DSSP file (Angstrom, degrees, kcal/mol; ACC not computed):
  #  RESIDUE AA STRUCTURE BP1 BP2  ACC     N-H-->O    O-->H-N    N-H-->O    O-->H-N    TCO  KAPPA ALPHA  PHI   PSI    X-CA   Y-CA   Z-CA
    1    1 A M              0   0    0      0, 0.0     2,-0.1     0, 0.0     7,-0.1   0.000 360.0 360.0 360.0 148.4    0.0    0.0    0.0
    2    2 A N    >   -     0   0    0    110,-0.1     3,-0.6     1,-0.1   110,-0.0  -0.451 360.0 -99.4 -99.6 171.9    1.3    3.5   -0.8
    3    3 A A  T 3  S+     0   0    0      1,-0.2   102,-0.1    -2,-0.1    -1,-0.1   0.665 117.1  60.5 -66.8 -18.9    1.4    6.5    1.6
    4    4 A Y  T 3  S+     0   0    0    100,-0.1   101,-2.4   107,-0.1     2,-0.7   0.868  91.5  74.5 -78.2 -34.2   -1.7    8.1    0.1
    5    5 A L  B <   -A  104   0A   0     -3,-0.6    99,-0.3    99,-0.2    -1,-0.1  -0.680  56.8-179.5 -81.9 116.6   -3.9    5.2    1.0
    6    6 A I        +     0   0    0     97,-2.2     2,-0.3    -2,-0.7    98,-0.2   0.560  67.8  40.7 -94.9 -10.1   -4.6    5.1    4.7
    7    7 A E  S    S-     0   0    0     96,-1.0    96,-0.3     3,-0.0     3,-0.1  -0.955  94.9 -97.6-130.4 153.4   -6.8    2.0    4.7
    8    8 A Q        -     0   0    0     -2,-0.3    93,-0.1     1,-0.1    -2,-0.1  -0.497  49.9-108.5 -65.6 129.8   -6.4   -1.3    2.9
    9    9 A P        -     0   0    0      0, 0.0     2,-0.3     0, 0.0    93,-0.2  -0.259  41.0-166.2 -62.3 154.0   -8.6   -1.2   -0.2
   10   10 A T  E     -B  101   0A   0     91,-2.7    91,-2.7    -3,-0.1     2,-0.5  -0.977  17.9-130.1-140.3 155.7  -11.7   -3.5    0.1
   11   11 A V  E     +B  100   0A   0     -2,-0.3     2,-0.3    89,-0.2    89,-0.2  -0.888  33.7 167.4-106.9 131.6  -14.3   -4.8   -2.4
   12   12 A S  E     -B   99   0A   0     87,-2.4    87,-2.8    -2,-0.5     2,-0.6  -0.928  35.9-120.7-137.7 165.4  -18.0   -4.5   -1.4
   13   13 A V  E     -B   98   0A   0     -2,-0.3     2,-0.3    85,-0.2    85,-0.2  -0.943  33.0-165.6-110.9 118.3  -21.3   -4.8   -3.2
   14   14 A R  E     -B   97   0A   0     83,-3.0    83,-2.2    -2,-0.6     2,-0.2  -0.780  13.5-131.1-107.7 150.3  -23.3   -1.6   -3.1
   15   15 A D        -     0   0    0     -2,-0.3    79,-0.1    81,-0.2    -1,-0.0  -0.560  44.3 -77.5 -86.2 156.8  -26.9   -1.2   -3.9
   16   16 A E        -     0   0    0     -2,-0.2    -1,-0.2     1,-0.1    80,-0.1  -0.293  52.5-155.8 -49.1 143.9  -28.2    1.5   -6.3
   17   17 A Q  E     -C   94   0A   0     77,-1.4    77,-2.8    -3,-0.1    61,-0.1  -0.965   7.3-135.4-130.3 113.9  -28.2    4.8   -4.4
   18   18 A P  E     +C   93   0A   0      0, 0.0    59,-2.0     0, 0.0     2,-0.3  -0.387  32.6 171.7 -60.5 146.8  -30.5    7.8   -5.2
   19   19 A Y  E     -CD  92  76A   0     73,-3.0    73,-2.9    57,-0.3     2,-0.4  -0.988  30.9-138.8-153.5 167.9  -28.9   11.2   -5.3
   20   20 A V  E     +CD  91  75A   0     55,-1.9    55,-2.6    -2,-0.3     2,-0.3  -0.960  41.5 137.5-123.4 136.4  -29.4   14.8   -6.2
   21   21 A G  E     -CD  90  74A   0     69,-2.8    69,-2.4    -2,-0.4     2,-0.4  -0.899  44.5-111.5-158.7-173.6  -26.6   16.7   -7.9
   22   22 A V  E     - D   0  73A   0     51,-2.3    51,-2.3    -2,-0.3     2,-0.3  -0.984  25.7-145.9-141.7 138.8  -25.4   19.2  -10.4
   23   23 A S  E     + D   0  72A   0     -2,-0.4     2,-0.3    49,-0.2    49,-0.2  -0.701  19.6 169.4-108.5 147.3  -23.3   18.4  -13.5
   24   24 A R  E     - D   0  71A   0     47,-2.6    47,-2.7    -2,-0.3     2,-0.5  -0.989  33.4-127.6-151.3 148.3  -20.6   20.5  -15.2
   25   25 A S  E     + D   0  70A   0     -2,-0.3     2,-0.3    45,-0.2    45,-0.2  -0.907  46.3 162.5 -89.2 125.3  -17.9   20.2  -17.8
   26   26 A V  E     - D   0  69A   0     43,-2.3    43,-2.9    -2,-0.5     2,-0.2  -0.841  32.9-125.5-137.3 169.7  -14.6   21.4  -16.3
   27   27 A T    >>  -     0   0    0     -2,-0.3     3,-0.7    41,-0.2     4,-0.6  -0.673  40.6 -97.7-107.9 173.9  -10.9   21.3  -16.9
   28   28 A M  G >4 S+     0   0    0     39,-0.4     3,-1.2    37,-0.3     4,-0.3   0.939 126.9  50.1 -52.7 -44.0   -8.2   20.2  -14.5
   29   29 A E  G 34 S+     0   0    0      1,-0.2    -1,-0.2     2,-0.1     3,-0.2   0.737 116.2  40.3 -73.7 -17.4   -7.6   23.8  -13.6
   30   30 A T  G X> S+     0   0    0     -3,-0.7     3,-2.0     1,-0.1     4,-0.5   0.255  79.1 108.9-109.3  11.7  -11.3   24.6  -13.1
   31   31 A L  H XX S+     0   0    0     -3,-1.2     4,-1.7    -4,-0.6     3,-0.7   0.772  70.3  67.6 -64.3 -23.5  -12.2   21.3  -11.2
   32   32 A H  H 3> S+     0   0    0     -4,-0.3     4,-2.2     1,-0.2    -1,-0.3   0.809  87.7  68.3 -57.2 -29.7  -12.6   23.4   -8.0
   33   33 A E  H <4 S+     0   0    0     -3,-2.0     4,-0.4     2,-0.2    -1,-0.2   0.882 103.5  41.0 -60.4 -41.4  -15.6   25.0   -9.5
   34   34 A I  H X< S+     0   0    0     -3,-0.7     3,-1.7    -4,-0.5     4,-0.5   0.930 114.1  52.9 -75.7 -44.1  -17.6   21.8   -9.4
   35   35 A A  H >< S+     0   0    0     -4,-1.7     3,-1.0     1,-0.3    -2,-0.2   0.816 104.1  59.2 -58.2 -31.1  -16.2   20.9   -5.8
   36   36 A D  T 3X S+     0   0    0     -4,-2.2     4,-0.6     1,-0.2    -1,-0.3   0.701  93.2  65.7 -77.8 -16.8  -17.3   24.4   -4.7
   37   37 A L  H <> S+     0   0    0     -3,-1.7     4,-2.7    -4,-0.4     5,-0.3   0.696  78.3  87.2 -76.9 -18.8  -20.9   23.6   -5.7
   38   38 A V  H <> S+     0   0    0     -3,-1.0     4,-2.4    -4,-0.5     5,-0.2   0.910  90.2  43.4 -48.8 -55.3  -21.2   21.0   -3.0
   39   39 A P  H  > S+     0   0    0      0, 0.0     4,-1.7     0, 0.0    -1,-0.2   0.919 112.9  53.8 -57.8 -43.1  -22.2   23.3   -0.2
   40   40 A W  H  X S+     0   0    0     -4,-0.6     4,-2.2     2,-0.2    -2,-0.2   0.871 108.1  49.3 -50.3 -42.9  -24.6   25.1   -2.6
   41   41 A A  H  X S+     0   0    0     -4,-2.7     4,-2.3     2,-0.2    -1,-0.2   0.903 110.8  50.1 -73.4 -38.5  -26.3   21.8   -3.5
   42   42 A I  H  X S+     0   0    0     -4,-2.4     4,-1.6    -5,-0.3    -1,-0.2   0.815 110.7  50.5 -66.1 -29.1  -26.7   20.8    0.2
   43   43 A G  H  X S+     0   0    0     -4,-1.7     4,-2.2    -5,-0.2    -2,-0.2   0.906 110.3  49.1 -72.1 -44.1  -28.2   24.3    0.9
   44   44 A R  H  X S+     0   0    0     -4,-2.2     4,-1.0     1,-0.2    -2,-0.2   0.878 110.8  50.7 -61.8 -42.0  -30.7   23.8   -2.0
   45   45 A L  H ><>S+     0   0    0     -4,-2.3     5,-2.5     1,-0.2     3,-0.6   0.919 109.3  50.5 -64.2 -42.7  -31.6   20.4   -0.6
   46   46 A A  H ><5S+     0   0    0     -4,-1.6     3,-1.8     1,-0.3    -2,-0.2   0.916 107.5  53.4 -61.7 -45.6  -32.2   21.8    2.8
   47   47 A G  H 3<5S+     0   0    0     -4,-2.2    -1,-0.3     1,-0.3    -2,-0.2   0.745 109.2  50.1 -65.3 -21.6  -34.4   24.5    1.4
   48   48 A L  T <<5S-     0   0    0     -4,-1.0    -1,-0.3    -3,-0.6    -2,-0.2   0.346 120.2-110.0 -96.4   6.0  -36.5   21.8   -0.3
   49   49 A G  T < 5S+     0   0    0     -3,-1.8     2,-0.5    -4,-0.3    -3,-0.2   0.724  73.6 136.0  80.0  21.1  -36.8   19.8    2.9
   50   50 A I      < -     0   0    0     -5,-2.5    -1,-0.2    -6,-0.1    -2,-0.2  -0.922  42.2-150.3-108.6 123.0  -34.5   16.9    1.7
   51   51 A A        -     0   0    0     -2,-0.5    27,-0.5    -3,-0.1     2,-0.1  -0.699  23.5-113.8 -95.2 139.0  -31.9   15.5    4.1
   52   52 A P        -     0   0    0      0, 0.0    25,-0.3     0, 0.0    -1,-0.1  -0.441  17.5-153.8 -64.9 144.3  -28.6   14.0    2.7
   53   53 A A  S    S-     0   0    0     23,-3.9    24,-0.2     1,-0.1    -2,-0.0   0.126  71.3  -8.5-109.3  21.4  -28.4   10.3    3.3
   54   54 A G  S    S-     0   0    0     22,-0.5    -1,-0.1     0, 0.0     0, 0.0  -0.943  98.0 -45.2 171.1-178.9  -24.5   10.2    3.3
   55   55 A P        -     0   0    0      0, 0.0    91,-0.1     0, 0.0    -2,-0.1  -0.237  63.5-102.6 -63.5 152.1  -21.4   12.2    2.5
   56   56 A P        -     0   0    0      0, 0.0    89,-2.5     0, 0.0     2,-0.3  -0.374  43.2-166.8 -71.0 158.3  -21.3   14.4   -0.6
   57   57 A F  E     -FE  74 144A   0     17,-2.1    17,-1.9    87,-0.2     2,-0.4  -0.858  28.3-129.1-140.2 171.0  -19.3   13.2   -3.6
   58   58 A L  E     -FE  73 143A   0     85,-2.4    85,-1.9    -2,-0.3     2,-0.5  -0.993  26.6-163.5-113.6 126.9  -17.8   14.1   -6.9
   59   59 A R  E     -FE  72 142A   0     13,-2.8    13,-2.8    -2,-0.4     2,-0.5  -0.974   6.6-152.1-114.6 127.7  -18.8   11.5   -9.6
   60   60 A Y  E     +FE  71 141A   0     81,-2.6    81,-0.6    -2,-0.5    11,-0.2  -0.852  20.1 172.5 -96.3 132.5  -16.6   11.6  -12.7
   61   61 A H  E    S+     0   0A   0      9,-3.4    77,-2.5    -2,-0.5     2,-0.4   0.825  71.0  11.6-101.4 -52.7  -18.4   10.5  -15.9
   62   62 A V  E     -FE  70 137A   0      8,-1.1     8,-2.8    75,-0.2     2,-0.5  -0.999  64.4-166.5-135.3 134.2  -15.7   11.3  -18.5
   63   63 A I  E     +FE  69 136A   0     73,-2.0    73,-2.6    -2,-0.4     2,-0.4  -0.982  17.5 162.7-125.1 127.0  -12.1   12.3  -18.0
   64   64 A D    >   -     0   0    0      4,-1.1     3,-0.7    -2,-0.5    71,-0.1  -0.907  23.6-158.6-135.4 104.6   -9.9   13.7  -20.6
   65   65 A M  T 3  S+     0   0    0     -2,-0.4   -37,-0.3     1,-0.3     4,-0.1   0.650  88.5  46.1 -65.8 -20.3   -7.1   15.2  -18.7
   66   66 A K  T 3  S+     0   0    0      2,-0.1    -1,-0.3   -39,-0.1     3,-0.1   0.697 129.1  10.9 -89.2 -22.2   -6.0   17.6  -21.5
   67   67 A N  S <  S-     0   0    0     -3,-0.7   -39,-0.4     1,-0.3     2,-0.2   0.302 112.5  -5.4-119.8-117.4   -9.5   18.8  -22.3
   68   68 A L        -     0   0    0     66,-0.2    -4,-1.1   -41,-0.1     2,-0.4  -0.546  40.2-158.1 -96.2 150.7  -12.8   18.4  -20.5
   69   69 A L  E     -DF  26  63A   0    -43,-2.9   -43,-2.3    -2,-0.2     2,-0.7  -0.995  13.1-146.9-119.3 132.0  -13.9   16.5  -17.5
   70   70 A E  E     +DF  25  62A   0     -8,-2.8    -9,-3.4    -2,-0.4    -8,-1.1  -0.894  37.3 165.4-100.0 110.2  -17.7   15.6  -17.2
   71   71 A V  E     -DF  24  60A   0    -47,-2.7   -47,-2.6    -2,-0.7     2,-0.4  -0.953  28.4-152.4-132.4 145.9  -18.3   15.7  -13.3
   72   72 A E  E     -DF  23  59A   0    -13,-2.8   -13,-2.8    -2,-0.3     2,-0.6  -0.935   7.5-151.1-111.2 141.5  -21.1   15.8  -11.0
   73   73 A A  E     +DF  22  58A   0    -51,-2.3   -51,-2.3    -2,-0.4     2,-0.3  -0.964  40.2 167.7-107.5 117.3  -21.2   17.2   -7.5
   74   74 A G  E     -DF  21  57A   0    -17,-1.9   -17,-2.1    -2,-0.6   -53,-0.2  -0.774  36.1-148.9-132.6 172.8  -23.9   15.2   -5.6
   75   75 A V  E     -D   20   0A   0    -55,-2.6   -55,-1.9    -2,-0.3    -2,-0.0  -0.942  27.8-122.5-140.6 118.3  -25.4   14.2   -2.4
   76   76 A P  E     -D   19   0A   0      0, 0.0   -23,-3.9     0, 0.0   -22,-0.5  -0.328  32.0-171.4 -57.3 140.9  -27.0   10.9   -1.7
   77   77 A V        -     0   0    0    -59,-2.0     3,-0.1   -25,-0.3   -27,-0.0  -0.906  34.6-116.0-129.7 159.5  -30.6   11.0   -0.7
   78   78 A A  S    S-     0   0    0    -27,-0.5     2,-0.3    -2,-0.3    -1,-0.1   0.905  96.2 -10.8 -60.4 -46.2  -33.1    8.4    0.7
   79   79 A T  S    S-     0   0    0    -62,-0.1     2,-0.3    -3,-0.0    -1,-0.3  -0.985  70.8-116.6-153.7 151.5  -35.3    8.6   -2.3
   80   80 A T        +     0   0    0     -2,-0.3     2,-0.3    -3,-0.1   -60,-0.0  -0.637  33.7 176.3 -85.3 144.6  -35.6   10.9   -5.3
   81   81 A R        -     0   0    0     -2,-0.3     2,-0.2     0, 0.0    10,-0.0  -0.864  45.8 -63.6-138.0 179.5  -38.7   12.9   -5.9
   82   82 A E        -     0   0    0     -2,-0.3     3,-0.0     1,-0.1     0, 0.0  -0.412  54.1-152.1 -66.2 124.4  -39.8   15.5   -8.4
   83   83 A L        -     0   0    0     -2,-0.2     4,-0.1     1,-0.1     8,-0.1  -0.798  26.3 -98.7 -97.6 141.1  -37.5   18.5   -8.0
   84   84 A P    >   -     0   0    0      0, 0.0     3,-1.8     0, 0.0     5,-0.3  -0.222  31.6-124.2 -49.6 144.7  -38.7   22.0   -8.9
   85   85 A T  T 3  S+     0   0    0      1,-0.3     3,-0.5     2,-0.1    -2,-0.0   0.745 110.2  52.8 -68.3 -21.6  -37.6   22.9  -12.4
   86   86 A D  T 3  S+     0   0    0      1,-0.2    -1,-0.3     2,-0.1    -3,-0.0   0.230  79.8  97.3 -98.2  13.9  -35.8   26.0  -11.0
   87   87 A S  S <  S-     0   0    0     -3,-1.8    -1,-0.2     2,-0.2    -2,-0.1   0.814  82.0-135.7 -73.2 -26.4  -33.9   24.2   -8.4
   88   88 A G  S    S+     0   0    0     -3,-0.5     2,-0.3     1,-0.3    -1,-0.1   0.418  71.9 105.6  83.9  -0.4  -30.7   23.9  -10.4
   89   89 A L        -     0   0    0     -5,-0.3     2,-0.3   -67,-0.1    -1,-0.3  -0.744  52.8-159.3-112.6 154.0  -30.4   20.3   -9.3
   90   90 A S  E     -C   21   0A   0    -69,-2.4   -69,-2.8    -2,-0.3     2,-0.3  -0.970  15.2-130.2-131.3 153.6  -31.0   17.0  -11.0
   91   91 A A  E     +C   20   0A   0     -2,-0.3     2,-0.3   -71,-0.2   -71,-0.2  -0.763  32.7 156.6-106.2 150.9  -31.8   13.6   -9.6
   92   92 A G  E     -C   19   0A   0    -73,-2.9   -73,-3.0    -2,-0.3     2,-0.4  -0.917  35.7-116.5-157.1 178.5  -30.1   10.4  -10.5
   93   93 A V  E     -C   18   0A   0     -2,-0.3     3,-0.1   -75,-0.3   -77,-0.1  -0.969  21.9-134.6-131.8 117.7  -29.2    6.9   -9.2
   94   94 A L  E     -C   17   0A   0    -77,-2.8   -77,-1.4    -2,-0.4     2,-0.1  -0.463  39.9-106.0 -59.0 140.8  -25.6    5.6   -8.6
   95   95 A P        -     0   0    0      0, 0.0    -1,-0.1     0, 0.0     2,-0.1  -0.461  28.8-129.5 -75.0 143.9  -25.3    2.2  -10.1
   96   96 A G        +     0   0    0     -2,-0.1     2,-0.3   -80,-0.1   -81,-0.2  -0.278  55.8  87.6 -77.1 172.7  -25.2   -0.8   -7.8
   97   97 A G  E    S-B   14   0A   0    -83,-2.2   -83,-3.0    -2,-0.1     2,-0.4  -0.844  78.0 -23.8 130.4-164.7  -22.5   -3.6   -8.1
   98   98 A R  E     -B   13   0A   0     -2,-0.3    68,-3.2    68,-0.3     2,-0.4  -0.689  58.7-171.7 -87.6 131.4  -19.1   -4.4   -7.0
   99   99 A Y  E     -BG  12 165A   0    -87,-2.8   -87,-2.4    -2,-0.4     2,-0.6  -0.961  21.9-143.3-127.4 141.7  -16.9   -1.6   -5.9
  100  100 A L  E     -BG  11 164A   0     64,-2.5    64,-2.5    -2,-0.4     2,-0.4  -0.916  32.1-173.9 -97.5 120.1  -13.2   -1.2   -4.9
  101  101 A T  E     +BG  10 163A   0    -91,-2.7   -91,-2.7    -2,-0.6     2,-0.3  -0.953  14.7 165.4-122.0 137.9  -13.0    1.3   -2.2
  102  102 A A  E     - G   0 162A   0     60,-1.9    60,-3.7    -2,-0.4     2,-0.5  -0.967  28.5-130.9-141.5 154.2  -10.1    3.0   -0.3
  103  103 A V  E     - G   0 161A   0     -2,-0.3   -97,-2.2   -96,-0.3   -96,-1.0  -0.945  27.6-169.4-110.5 129.7   -9.7    5.9    1.9
  104  104 A C  E     -AG   5 160A   0     56,-3.2    56,-2.2    -2,-0.5     2,-0.4  -0.774  23.2-111.0-118.8 159.6   -7.0    8.3    1.1
  105  105 A A  E    S- G   0 159A   0   -101,-2.4    54,-0.2    -2,-0.3    52,-0.1  -0.701  82.7 -11.0 -85.1 143.6   -5.3   11.2    3.0
  106  106 A G  S    S-     0   0    0     52,-3.1     2,-0.2    -2,-0.4    -2,-0.2  -0.315 117.0 -17.4  71.1-152.7   -5.9   14.7    1.6
  107  107 A T        -     0   0    0     52,-0.1     2,-1.8     1,-0.1     5,-0.1  -0.543  66.5-108.4 -88.6 153.8   -7.6   15.1   -1.7
  108  108 A A        +     0   0    0     -2,-0.2    -2,-0.1    -4,-0.1    -1,-0.1  -0.513  55.6 171.4 -76.2  72.8   -7.9   12.3   -4.5
  109  109 A D     >  -     0   0    0     -2,-1.8     4,-2.4     1,-0.1     5,-0.2  -0.021  51.0 -88.4 -74.9-178.7   -5.2   14.0   -6.9
  110  110 A V  H  > S+     0   0    0      1,-0.2     4,-2.4     2,-0.2     5,-0.2   0.874 127.6  55.2 -59.7 -40.3   -3.9   12.3  -10.1
  111  111 A A  H  > S+     0   0    0      2,-0.2     4,-2.4     1,-0.2    -1,-0.2   0.905 108.9  48.2 -67.1 -37.1   -1.0   10.5   -8.2
  112  112 A V  H  > S+     0   0    0      2,-0.2     4,-2.7     1,-0.2     5,-0.2   0.944 114.5  45.8 -66.3 -46.6   -3.6    8.9   -5.7
  113  113 A T  H  X S+     0   0    0     -4,-2.4     4,-2.5     1,-0.2    -2,-0.2   0.914 112.2  50.3 -58.7 -41.9   -5.8    7.7   -8.5
  114  114 A R  H  X S+     0   0    0     -4,-2.4     4,-2.3     2,-0.2    -1,-0.2   0.889 113.2  45.6 -68.1 -45.4   -2.9    6.4  -10.5
  115  115 A D  H  X S+     0   0    0     -4,-2.4     4,-2.2     2,-0.2    -1,-0.2   0.903 111.4  53.2 -65.4 -38.2   -1.5    4.4   -7.4
  116  116 A F  H  X S+     0   0    0     -4,-2.7     4,-2.2     2,-0.2    -2,-0.2   0.888 109.3  48.6 -64.2 -42.7   -4.9    3.1   -6.7
  117  117 A L  H  X S+     0   0    0     -4,-2.5     4,-2.8    -5,-0.2     5,-0.2   0.952 111.0  50.6 -52.7 -52.2   -5.3    1.9  -10.3
  118  118 A E  H  X S+     0   0    0     -4,-2.3     4,-2.1     1,-0.2    -2,-0.2   0.847 110.0  50.1 -59.2 -36.8   -1.9    0.3  -10.1
  119  119 A W  H  < S+     0   0    0     -4,-2.2     4,-0.4     2,-0.2    -1,-0.2   0.902 111.2  48.3 -63.3 -41.9   -2.9   -1.4   -6.8
  120  120 A A  H ><>S+     0   0    0     -4,-2.2     5,-2.6     1,-0.2     3,-1.3   0.943 112.9  47.5 -69.7 -46.3   -6.1   -2.7   -8.2
  121  121 A R  H ><5S+     0   0    0     -4,-2.8     3,-2.2     1,-0.3    -1,-0.2   0.915 107.9  55.8 -58.1 -44.5   -4.3   -4.1  -11.5
  122  122 A A  T 3<5S+     0   0    0     -4,-2.1    -1,-0.3     1,-0.3    -2,-0.2   0.637 110.0  46.6 -70.8 -10.6   -1.7   -5.7   -9.3
  123  123 A H  T < 5S-     0   0    0     -3,-1.3    -1,-0.3    -4,-0.4    -2,-0.2   0.031 124.7-102.2-115.8  23.6   -4.6   -7.6   -7.4
  124  124 A G  T < 5S+     0   0    0     -3,-2.2     2,-0.3     1,-0.2    -3,-0.2   0.651  78.0 133.7  65.5  20.3   -6.3   -8.6  -10.7
  125  125 A M      < -     0   0    0     -5,-2.6     2,-0.4    -6,-0.1    -1,-0.2  -0.806  35.3-167.6-106.7 140.6   -9.0   -6.0  -10.7
  126  126 A E        -     0   0    0     -2,-0.3    41,-2.9    41,-0.2    44,-0.2  -0.994  21.9-125.2-125.6 133.9  -10.2   -3.7  -13.5
  127  127 A W  B     -J  166   0B   0     -2,-0.4     2,-1.5    39,-0.3    39,-0.3  -0.310  33.0 -99.3 -70.0 162.3  -12.5   -0.8  -13.1
  128  128 A D  S    S+     0   0    0     37,-3.5    11,-3.4    12,-0.2    12,-0.5  -0.661  78.1 132.8 -81.8  86.0  -15.6   -0.3  -15.0
  129  129 A R  E     -H  138   0A   0     -2,-1.5     2,-0.4     9,-0.2     9,-0.2  -0.986  38.8-163.3-146.0 139.8  -14.0    2.1  -17.6
  130  130 A K  E     -H  137   0A   0      7,-2.8     7,-3.6    -2,-0.3     2,-0.4  -0.998  20.8-130.2-132.4 132.9  -14.0    2.4  -21.3
  131  131 A E  E     +H  136   0A   0     -2,-0.4     5,-0.2     5,-0.2    -2,-0.0  -0.675  37.5 169.1 -78.8 129.1  -11.6    4.5  -23.4
  132  132 A T  E >   -H  135   0A   0      3,-0.8     3,-2.0    -2,-0.4    -2,-0.0  -0.882  50.0 -99.7-133.2 167.3  -13.5    6.7  -25.9
  133  133 A P  T 3  S+     0   0    0      0, 0.0     3,-0.1     0, 0.0    -2,-0.0   0.815 124.1  50.1 -56.7 -26.3  -12.5    9.5  -28.2
  134  134 A S  T 3  S-     0   0    0      1,-0.3     2,-0.2   -67,-0.0   -66,-0.2   0.438 127.0 -80.5 -93.5   4.7  -13.7   12.1  -25.7
  135  135 A G  E <  S- H   0 132A   0     -3,-2.0    -3,-0.8   -73,-0.1    -1,-0.3  -0.636  70.8 -30.1 124.9 176.2  -11.9   10.5  -22.8
  136  136 A D  E     -EH  63 131A   0    -73,-2.6   -73,-2.0    -2,-0.2     2,-0.5  -0.505  57.6-148.5 -70.8 123.2  -12.2    7.6  -20.3
  137  137 A R  E     -EH  62 130A   0     -7,-3.6    -7,-2.8    -2,-0.3     2,-0.4  -0.854  14.0-148.0 -96.1 127.5  -15.9    6.9  -19.7
  138  138 A W  E     - H   0 129A   0    -77,-2.5    -9,-0.2    -2,-0.5     3,-0.2  -0.827  20.0-152.3-104.2 128.9  -16.6    5.6  -16.1
  139  139 A G  E    S-     0   0A   0    -11,-3.4     2,-0.2    -2,-0.4    -1,-0.1   0.928  91.2 -28.1 -54.6 -50.4  -19.3    3.2  -15.0
  140  140 A C  E     +     0   0A   0    -12,-0.5    25,-2.8    25,-0.2     2,-0.5  -0.663  66.5 173.7-169.9 117.4  -19.0    5.0  -11.6
  141  141 A R  E     -EI  60 164A   0    -81,-0.6   -81,-2.6    23,-0.2     2,-0.4  -0.970  18.0-179.6-132.9 110.1  -16.0    6.7  -10.1
  142  142 A L  E     -EI  59 163A   0     21,-2.5    21,-2.4    -2,-0.5     2,-0.5  -0.875  25.9-164.9-120.5 143.3  -16.7    8.5   -6.9
  143  143 A E  E     -EI  58 162A   0    -85,-1.9   -85,-2.4    -2,-0.4     2,-0.4  -0.991  20.1-163.9-121.8 118.7  -14.7   10.6   -4.4
  144  144 A R  E     -EI  57 161A   0     17,-2.8    17,-2.6    -2,-0.5     2,-0.9  -0.886  16.9-131.0-103.0 135.2  -16.8   10.9   -1.2
  145  145 A F  E     + I   0 160A   0    -89,-2.5    15,-0.2    -2,-0.4   -38,-0.0  -0.762  28.0 173.9 -86.0 107.2  -15.7   13.6    1.2
  146  146 A L        +     0   0    0     13,-1.5     2,-0.4    -2,-0.9    14,-0.2   0.628  68.8  58.1 -85.4 -20.4  -15.4   12.1    4.6
  147  147 A T  S    S-     0   0    0     12,-1.0    11,-0.1     5,-0.0     3,-0.1  -0.909  85.9-128.0-111.7 141.5  -14.0   15.5    6.2
  148  148 A N    >>  -     0   0    0     -2,-0.4     4,-2.0     1,-0.2     3,-1.0  -0.799   9.3-151.2 -88.6 117.0  -16.0   18.6    5.9
  149  149 A P  T 34 S+     0   0    0      0, 0.0    -1,-0.2     0, 0.0     9,-0.0   0.806  95.4  62.5 -64.2 -23.6  -13.7   21.2    4.4
  150  150 A A  T 34 S+     0   0    0      1,-0.2    -2,-0.0     2,-0.1    -3,-0.0   0.849 111.7  36.6 -65.3 -34.4  -15.8   23.9    6.4
  151  151 A E  T <4 S+     0   0    0     -3,-1.0    -1,-0.2     1,-0.2    -4,-0.0   0.733 127.4  38.4 -89.1 -22.0  -14.7   22.3    9.7
  152  152 A E     <  +     0   0    0     -4,-2.0    -1,-0.2     1,-0.1     5,-0.1  -0.784  61.2 179.1-131.2  95.0  -11.2   21.5    8.5
  153  153 A P        +     0   0    0      0, 0.0    -1,-0.1     0, 0.0     5,-0.1   0.682  59.8  89.5 -59.0 -25.8   -9.6   24.0    6.3
  154  154 A N    >   -     0   0    0      1,-0.2     3,-2.6     3,-0.1     4,-0.2  -0.660  60.7-161.1 -86.8  99.4   -6.4   22.1    5.9
  155  155 A P  G >  S+     0   0    0      0, 0.0     3,-1.3     0, 0.0    -1,-0.2   0.738  87.7  67.1 -50.6 -25.6   -6.5   19.7    2.9
  156  156 A E  G 3  S+     0   0    0      1,-0.3   -50,-0.2   -50,-0.1    -2,-0.0   0.721 101.2  50.8 -73.9 -15.8   -3.7   17.6    4.1
  157  157 A K  G <  S+     0   0    0     -3,-2.6    -1,-0.3   -52,-0.1     2,-0.1   0.361  87.9 110.8 -99.6   9.8   -5.9   16.5    7.0
  158  158 A W    <   -     0   0    0     -3,-1.3   -52,-3.1    -4,-0.2     2,-0.5  -0.433  57.8-145.8 -76.1 153.5   -8.9   15.5    4.9
  159  159 A R  E     -G  105   0A   0    -54,-0.2   -13,-1.5    -2,-0.1   -12,-1.0  -0.988  17.5-172.0-118.8 129.9  -10.0   12.0    4.4
  160  160 A T  E     -GI 104 145A   0    -56,-2.2   -56,-3.2    -2,-0.5     2,-0.6  -0.989  14.5-144.4-122.2 130.1  -11.4   11.1    1.0
  161  161 A E  E     -GI 103 144A   0    -17,-2.6   -17,-2.8    -2,-0.4     2,-0.5  -0.868  10.4-157.9 -95.6 121.1  -13.0    7.9    0.1
  162  162 A L  E     +GI 102 143A   0    -60,-3.7   -60,-1.9    -2,-0.6     2,-0.4  -0.838  12.2 179.4 -96.4 129.8  -12.5    6.6   -3.5
  163  163 A A  E     -GI 101 142A   0    -21,-2.4   -21,-2.5    -2,-0.5     2,-0.5  -0.960   0.6-179.5-129.8 115.2  -15.1    4.2   -4.7
  164  164 A F  E     -GI 100 141A   0    -64,-2.5   -64,-2.5    -2,-0.4     2,-0.2  -0.950  29.6-123.5-119.3 125.4  -14.7    2.7   -8.3
  165  165 A R  E     -G   99   0A   0    -25,-2.8   -37,-3.5    -2,-0.5   -66,-0.3  -0.458  31.2-128.4 -68.4 133.5  -17.2    0.4   -9.7
  166  166 A L  B     -J  127   0B   0    -68,-3.2   -68,-0.3   -39,-0.3   -39,-0.3  -0.507  25.9-102.7 -82.9 149.7  -15.3   -2.9  -10.8
  167  167 A A    >   -     0   0    0    -41,-2.9     3,-2.8     1,-0.2   -41,-0.2  -0.378  50.4 -84.6 -68.9 145.4  -15.8   -4.2  -14.4
  168  168 A D  T 3  S+     0   0    0      1,-0.3    -1,-0.2     2,-0.1   -71,-0.0  -0.252 118.9  14.8 -54.6 135.1  -18.1   -7.2  -14.7
  169  169 A G  T 3         0   0    0     -3,-0.1    -1,-0.3     1,-0.1    -2,-0.1   0.401 360.0 360.0  78.1  -1.9  -16.2  -10.3  -14.1
  170  170 A A    <         0   0    0     -3,-2.8    -2,-0.1   -44,-0.2    -1,-0.1   0.469 360.0 360.0 -87.9 360.0  -13.2   -8.4  -12.5
């Protein structure tokens, strides 16, 4: 295990999970813009009377490191319901299946993700990911924030859970 991962990676089966979030196309330089929407999304949910059912997350749909990343800032909820059209939020469902999960220190930067991928491959696992002309398309790649940045401003003290859906048969 490397210095970034503070817990041994584990495989678990997750059920589908409803969530509410907001999607954006960003670059690596503007990735913070989508992460900055997490408190806004939680506030919008509170205003609608919807309580989060777990920690907020970033879900990566497509990653092209040189161009655009399709990312969602989301919050799991107990159930989705009709959202007002002016809410700025959309409802979705995280797919169920087998996930490889690890907790890392700090933020899940490129080095952490690369090391986690190498660990998975060394253990005979492949993530649910397809290479496409617009970048890597992910079945489900999550970064869940276990530390609230509003309570701990030092990113080096954060704990972030990485959860990547495994490819069928992996």
